C-alpha positions as a Markdown table, in Angstrom:
| # | Residue | x | y | z |
|---|---|---|---|---|
| 1 | Unk | -2.0 | 3.1 | -19.7 |
| 2 | Unk | -1.6 | -0.7 | -20.1 |
| 3 | Unk | 1.9 | -0.5 | -18.6 |
| 4 | Unk | 0.5 | 1.5 | -15.7 |
| 5 | Unk | -2.2 | -1.1 | -15.0 |
| 6 | Unk | 0.2 | -4.1 | -15.3 |
| 7 | Unk | 2.7 | -2.3 | -13.0 |
| 8 | Unk | -0.1 | -1.7 | -10.5 |
| 9 | Unk | -1.2 | -5.3 | -10.6 |
| 10 | Unk | 2.3 | -6.6 | -10.0 |
| 11 | Unk | 3.0 | -4.1 | -7.2 |
| 12 | Unk | -0.2 | -4.9 | -5.4 |
| 13 | Unk | 0.2 | -8.7 | -5.7 |
| 14 | Unk | 3.8 | -8.6 | -4.6 |
| 15 | Unk | 2.9 | -6.6 | -1.4 |
| 16 | Unk | -0.4 | -8.2 | -0.5 |
| 17 | Unk | 0.1 | -12.0 | -0.9 |
| 18 | Unk | 0.1 | -12.4 | 2.9 |
| 19 | Unk | -3.2 | -10.5 | 3.2 |
| 20 | Unk | -4.9 | -13.4 | 1.4 |
| 21 | Unk | -4.1 | -15.6 | 4.3 |
| 22 | Unk | -5.2 | -13.1 | 6.8 |
| 23 | Unk | -8.5 | -12.4 | 5.0 |
| 24 | Unk | -9.2 | -16.1 | 4.7 |
| 25 | Unk | -8.8 | -16.4 | 8.4 |
| 26 | Unk | -11.0 | -13.3 | 9.1 |
| 27 | Unk | -13.8 | -14.5 | 6.8 |
| 28 | Unk | -13.5 | -18.1 | 8.1 |
| 29 | Unk | -13.9 | -16.8 | 11.7 |
| 30 | Unk | -16.8 | -14.4 | 10.8 |
| 31 | Unk | -19.9 | -14.6 | 12.9 |
| 32 | Unk | -21.2 | -12.9 | 16.0 |
| 33 | Unk | -19.9 | -9.4 | 16.3 |
| 34 | Unk | -17.3 | -9.9 | 13.4 |
| 35 | Unk | -19.2 | -9.7 | 10.1 |
| 36 | Unk | -18.1 | -9.6 | 6.5 |
| 37 | Unk | -18.8 | -5.9 | 6.2 |
| 38 | Unk | -16.4 | -5.2 | 9.1 |
| 39 | Unk | -13.6 | -7.2 | 7.3 |
| 40 | Unk | -14.1 | -5.4 | 4.0 |
| 41 | Unk | -14.4 | -2.0 | 5.6 |
| 42 | Unk | -11.4 | -2.6 | 7.8 |
| 43 | Unk | -9.3 | -3.8 | 4.9 |
| 44 | Unk | -10.2 | -0.7 | 2.8 |
| 45 | Unk | -9.6 | 1.7 | 5.7 |
| 46 | Unk | -6.2 | 0.1 | 6.5 |
| 47 | Unk | -5.2 | 0.0 | 2.8 |
| 48 | Unk | -6.3 | 3.6 | 2.3 |
| 49 | Unk | -4.1 | 4.7 | 5.2 |
| 50 | Unk | -1.1 | 3.0 | 3.6 |
| 51 | Unk | -1.8 | 4.6 | 0.2 |
| 52 | Unk | -2.2 | 8.0 | 1.8 |
| 53 | Unk | 1.1 | 7.7 | 3.7 |
| 54 | Unk | 2.8 | 6.4 | 0.5 |
| 55 | Unk | 1.5 | 9.4 | -1.4 |
| 56 | Unk | 2.9 | 11.7 | 1.3 |
| 57 | Unk | 6.2 | 9.9 | 1.1 |
| 58 | Unk | 6.3 | 10.3 | -2.7 |
| 59 | Unk | 5.9 | 14.0 | -2.2 |
| 60 | Unk | 8.8 | 14.1 | 0.2 |
| 61 | Unk | 6.6 | 14.7 | 3.2 |
| 62 | Unk | 6.7 | 11.3 | 4.9 |
| 63 | Unk | 6.1 | 12.0 | 8.6 |
| 64 | Unk | 7.7 | 8.9 | 10.0 |
| 65 | Unk | 10.6 | 6.8 | 8.9 |
| 66 | Unk | 9.7 | 3.3 | 7.8 |
| 67 | Unk | 11.3 | 1.6 | 10.8 |
| 68 | Unk | 9.0 | 3.6 | 13.1 |
| 69 | Unk | 5.9 | 2.6 | 11.2 |
| 70 | Unk | 7.2 | -1.0 | 11.8 |
| 71 | Unk | 6.6 | -0.5 | 15.5 |
| 72 | Unk | 2.9 | -1.2 | 14.7 |
| 73 | Unk | 4.1 | -4.8 | 14.5 |
| 74 | Unk | 3.5 | -4.9 | 18.3 |
| 75 | Unk | -0.2 | -4.7 | 17.6 |
| 76 | Unk | -0.6 | -8.2 | 16.0 |
| 77 | Unk | 1.7 | -9.6 | 18.7 |
| 78 | Unk | -0.5 | -8.2 | 21.4 |
| 79 | Unk | -3.6 | -9.5 | 19.7 |
| 80 | Unk | -2.0 | -13.0 | 19.4 |
| 81 | Unk | -1.0 | -13.0 | 23.1 |
| 82 | Unk | -4.5 | -11.9 | 24.1 |
| 83 | Unk | -6.0 | -14.7 | 22.0 |
| 84 | Unk | -3.7 | -17.3 | 23.6 |
| 85 | Unk | -4.6 | -16.0 | 27.1 |
| 86 | Unk | -8.3 | -16.3 | 26.4 |
| 87 | Unk | -8.0 | -19.6 | 24.6 |
| 88 | Unk | -8.7 | -21.7 | 27.8 |
| 89 | Unk | -11.7 | -19.7 | 28.9 |
| 90 | Unk | -15.2 | -21.1 | 28.7 |
| 91 | Unk | -17.0 | -19.0 | 26.1 |
| 92 | Unk | -19.1 | -19.3 | 23.0 |
| 93 | Unk | -17.2 | -20.6 | 20.0 |
| 94 | Unk | -17.5 | -17.5 | 17.8 |
| 95 | Unk | -13.9 | -17.9 | 16.7 |
| 96 | Unk | -10.7 | -16.4 | 17.9 |
| 97 | Unk | -11.0 | -13.4 | 15.6 |
| 98 | Unk | -14.2 | -12.2 | 17.3 |
| 99 | Unk | -12.5 | -12.6 | 20.7 |
| 100 | Unk | -9.5 | -10.5 | 19.8 |
| 101 | Unk | -11.7 | -7.9 | 18.1 |
| 102 | Unk | -13.3 | -7.1 | 21.4 |
| 103 | Unk | -16.5 | -9.0 | 20.8 |
| 104 | Unk | -18.6 | -9.2 | 23.9 |
| 105 | Unk | -21.7 | -11.1 | 22.8 |
| 106 | Unk | -23.6 | -8.5 | 20.8 |
| 107 | Unk | -24.2 | -9.5 | 17.2 |
| 108 | Unk | -23.4 | -7.3 | 14.2 |
| 109 | Unk | -22.8 | -3.7 | 15.0 |
| 110 | Unk | -22.3 | -0.7 | 12.8 |
| 111 | Unk | -19.9 | -0.5 | 9.9 |
| 112 | Unk | -17.3 | 1.2 | 12.0 |
| 113 | Unk | -17.6 | -1.1 | 15.0 |
| 114 | Unk | -14.5 | -2.2 | 16.9 |
| 115 | Unk | -13.9 | -5.3 | 14.7 |
| 116 | Unk | -13.5 | -2.9 | 11.7 |
| 117 | Unk | -10.8 | -1.0 | 13.4 |
| 118 | Unk | -9.0 | -4.2 | 14.4 |
| 119 | Unk | -8.9 | -5.4 | 10.8 |
| 120 | Unk | -7.7 | -1.9 | 9.7 |
| 121 | Unk | -5.0 | -1.8 | 12.4 |
| 122 | Unk | -3.6 | -5.2 | 11.4 |
| 123 | Unk | -3.7 | -4.2 | 7.8 |
| 124 | Unk | -1.7 | -1.1 | 8.5 |
| 125 | Unk | 0.7 | -3.0 | 10.8 |
| 126 | Unk | 1.3 | -5.5 | 8.0 |
| 127 | Unk | 2.0 | -2.6 | 5.5 |
| 128 | Unk | 5.8 | -2.0 | 5.9 |
| 129 | Unk | 6.4 | -3.8 | 2.6 |
| 130 | Unk | 3.6 | -1.8 | 1.0 |
| 131 | Unk | 5.3 | 1.5 | 2.0 |
| 132 | Unk | 8.7 | 0.4 | 0.8 |
| 133 | Unk | 7.3 | -0.4 | -2.7 |
| 134 | Unk | 4.6 | 2.3 | -3.1 |
| 135 | Unk | 6.7 | 5.3 | -2.1 |
| 136 | Unk | 9.3 | 5.0 | -4.8 |
| 137 | Unk | 6.7 | 3.7 | -7.3 |
| 138 | Unk | 4.4 | 6.7 | -6.7 |
| 139 | Unk | 7.3 | 9.1 | -6.9 |
| 140 | Unk | 8.3 | 7.7 | -10.3 |
| 141 | Unk | 4.8 | 7.8 | -11.7 |
| 142 | Unk | 3.4 | 10.8 | -13.6 |
| 143 | Unk | 0.3 | 12.4 | -11.8 |
| 144 | Unk | -2.2 | 11.3 | -14.6 |
| 145 | Unk | -1.0 | 7.7 | -14.4 |
| 146 | Unk | -0.8 | 7.8 | -10.6 |
| 147 | Unk | -4.6 | 8.3 | -10.4 |
| 148 | Unk | -5.1 | 5.2 | -12.6 |
| 149 | Unk | -2.7 | 3.2 | -10.4 |
| 150 | Unk | -4.5 | 4.1 | -7.2 |
| 151 | Unk | -7.9 | 3.2 | -8.7 |
| 152 | Unk | -6.5 | -0.2 | -9.8 |
| 153 | Unk | -5.1 | -0.7 | -6.2 |
| 154 | Unk | -8.5 | -0.1 | -4.7 |
| 155 | Unk | -10.3 | -2.3 | -7.2 |
| 156 | Unk | -7.8 | -5.1 | -6.3 |
| 157 | Unk | -8.7 | -4.7 | -2.6 |
| 158 | Unk | -12.2 | -5.8 | -3.5 |
| 159 | Unk | -10.8 | -8.8 | -5.5 |
| 160 | Unk | -8.6 | -9.8 | -2.5 |
| 161 | Unk | -11.6 | -9.6 | -0.1 |
| 162 | Unk | -13.7 | -11.7 | -2.5 |
| 163 | Unk | -10.9 | -14.3 | -2.9 |
| 164 | Unk | -10.5 | -14.5 | 0.9 |
| 165 | Unk | -14.3 | -15.0 | 1.4 |
| 166 | Unk | -14.5 | -17.7 | -1.3 |
| 167 | Unk | -11.4 | -19.5 | 0.1 |
| 168 | Unk | -13.0 | -19.5 | 3.5 |
| 169 | Unk | -16.1 | -21.2 | 2.1 |
| 170 | Unk | -14.2 | -24.1 | 0.6 |
| 171 | Unk | -15.0 | -27.2 | 2.7 |
| 172 | Unk | -11.4 | -28.2 | 3.3 |
| 173 | Unk | -10.4 | -24.7 | 4.2 |
| 174 | Unk | -13.4 | -24.1 | 6.4 |
| 175 | Unk | -12.9 | -27.4 | 8.3 |
| 176 | Unk | -9.2 | -26.5 | 8.8 |
| 177 | Unk | -10.1 | -23.1 | 10.2 |
| 178 | Unk | -12.8 | -24.5 | 12.4 |
| 179 | Unk | -10.6 | -27.2 | 13.7 |
| 180 | Unk | -7.3 | -25.4 | 14.1 |
| 181 | Unk | -8.2 | -21.7 | 13.9 |
| 182 | Unk | -8.1 | -21.1 | 17.7 |
| 183 | Unk | -4.7 | -22.7 | 17.9 |
| 184 | Unk | -3.2 | -21.4 | 14.6 |
| 185 | Unk | -4.4 | -17.8 | 14.4 |
| 186 | Unk | -2.6 | -16.5 | 17.6 |
| 187 | Unk | 0.7 | -17.8 | 16.5 |
| 188 | Unk | 0.2 | -16.4 | 13.0 |
| 189 | Unk | -0.5 | -13.0 | 14.4 |
| 190 | Unk | 2.6 | -13.2 | 16.7 |
| 191 | Unk | 4.8 | -14.4 | 13.9 |
| 192 | Unk | 3.4 | -11.7 | 11.6 |
| 193 | Unk | 4.2 | -9.0 | 14.2 |
| 194 | Unk | 7.7 | -10.3 | 14.8 |
| 195 | Unk | 8.3 | -10.3 | 11.0 |
| 196 | Unk | 7.1 | -6.7 | 10.7 |
| 197 | Unk | 9.4 | -5.6 | 13.5 |
| 198 | Unk | 12.4 | -7.4 | 11.9 |
| 199 | Unk | 11.7 | -6.6 | 8.2 |
| 200 | Unk | 10.9 | -2.9 | 8.8 |
| 201 | Unk | 14.0 | -2.3 | 10.9 |
| 202 | Unk | 12.0 | -1.4 | 14.0 |
| 203 | Unk | 13.8 | -4.2 | 15.9 |
| 204 | Unk | 17.2 | -2.7 | 15.1 |
| 205 | Unk | 16.0 | 0.7 | 16.3 |
| 206 | Unk | 14.8 | -0.9 | 19.6 |
| 207 | Unk | 18.0 | -2.9 | 20.1 |
| 208 | Unk | 20.2 | 0.2 | 19.5 |
| 209 | Unk | 18.1 | 2.2 | 21.9 |
| 210 | Unk | 18.5 | -0.5 | 24.5 |
| 211 | Unk | 22.2 | -0.6 | 23.9 |
| 212 | Unk | 22.5 | 3.1 | 24.3 |
| 213 | Unk | 20.4 | 3.0 | 27.5 |
| 214 | Unk | 22.6 | 0.1 | 28.9 |
| 215 | Unk | 25.8 | 2.0 | 28.0 |
| 216 | Unk | 24.6 | 5.2 | 29.7 |
| 217 | Unk | 23.6 | 3.1 | 32.7 |
């Protein structure tokens, strides 16, 4: 049991270090239509989807190859480009995360409002490394221990959200996000999307498809 818990801790930390940065940015930009509950709910929804796909993969029923999951990397790239395009517009300073989440001025919203799905989608798009680790890990774990491992994973999501929220409250971090967030976040999202496309192999698939198309032309 202890071995299972330690393995789960190491696997989660190794595949979600970058999420701490993203969560800190989300919480640092919270306000208006993007609230803390949307961030937590979106993180859980996105992570639950990654775990579900990993469990299917461990059962030998993975519906899509990892490189095709990587095409979700276009989502953060699109969000980053949208944020850059809107950066020069005259609007309330609710933070770039609200703007790219589809915020239109209404405050709050239900738990499953558009910002929740934006956070979930970015979490899924950033999950290529999660899939590459969780699928073989789940396949090698006995069913009784697998349940413990998944429970540890979901408990750690709450720890990650708490850490991101607390980091965003640190004066130095908050000032940095306030001062440079509008400039930094779009480039972080674009860079993240490019990394996902490269690391997952999706870029190779796309280049090969373009090469085939060019050859046939």
